[in-house]
LOGUVEX-530961 format. One record per residue (C-alpha): x, z, y. Coordinates in steps of 0.2 Angstrom, whole numbers, padded with zeros to 4 digits, always signed. Each point is the difference from the previous one (the first is absolute). Example, Ala and Ser with C-alpha at 12.3 -4.5 7.8 and 13.67 -1.06 7.14 Angstrom:
2
+0062+0039-0022
+0006-0003+0017
END
This chain:
79
+1263-0111+0039
+0011-0015+0005
+0014-0005-0011
+0008-0014+0010
+0018-0004+0000
+0002-0005+0019
-0006+0010+0015
-0012-0013+0007
-0009-0002-0017
+0000+0019-0002
-0008+0002+0017
-0013-0013-0004
-0004+0008-0016
-0002+0017+0008
-0012-0007+0012
-0010-0006-0015
+0001+0016-0009
-0007+0009+0016
-0015-0011-0002
+0002-0010+0016
-0009-0017+0001
+0008-0017+0002
-0002+0001+0019
+0008+0018+0002
+0014-0005-0012
+0004-0016+0010
+0000+0010+0016
+0011+0013-0007
+0012-0012-0007
+0001-0010+0016
+0003+0016+0011
+0014+0004-0012
+0008-0017+0000
-0001+0000+0019
+0008+0017+0001
-0015+0008+0009
+0003+0016-0009
-0009+0011+0013
-0016-0010-0002
+0002-0001-0019
+0001+0019+0000
-0015+0002+0011
-0010-0011-0011
+0005+0009-0016
-0003+0017+0008
-0018-0006+0006
-0003-0005-0018
+0006+0016-0007
-0012+0010+0012
-0015-0011-0005
+0005+0003-0019
+0001+0019+0003
-0017+0000+0009
-0007-0009-0015
+0008+0012-0012
-0007+0015+0009
-0018-0007+0000
+0001-0003-0018
+0007+0018-0003
-0015+0007+0010
-0012-0010-0012
+0009+0007-0015
-0001+0017+0006
-0018-0002+0003
-0003-0007-0017
+0011+0014-0008
-0011+0013+0009
-0016-0008-0006
+0006+0000-0018
+0006+0018+0002
-0017+0005+0007
-0010-0009-0014
+0010+0007-0014
+0001+0018+0007
-0019+0001+0004
-0006-0009-0015
-0005-0015+0010
-0007+0008+0016
+0009-0006+0016
END
């Protein structure tokens, strides 16, 4: 989590903490500097949707793995 002392540095560090690459960080910083808040929010919301989609896909894989482990342990190795 960001521990910056000024707002600009905190914003930058939060973008890094999110996992944004250099290009996305630069884009977000520029949008903020130019006061294009609406576009910045749309960009962040789009990234959030993408991240959530990835989380759901990984959760589905985890559920399948858990079920396989359950079946193997419950049935003595028979799936």
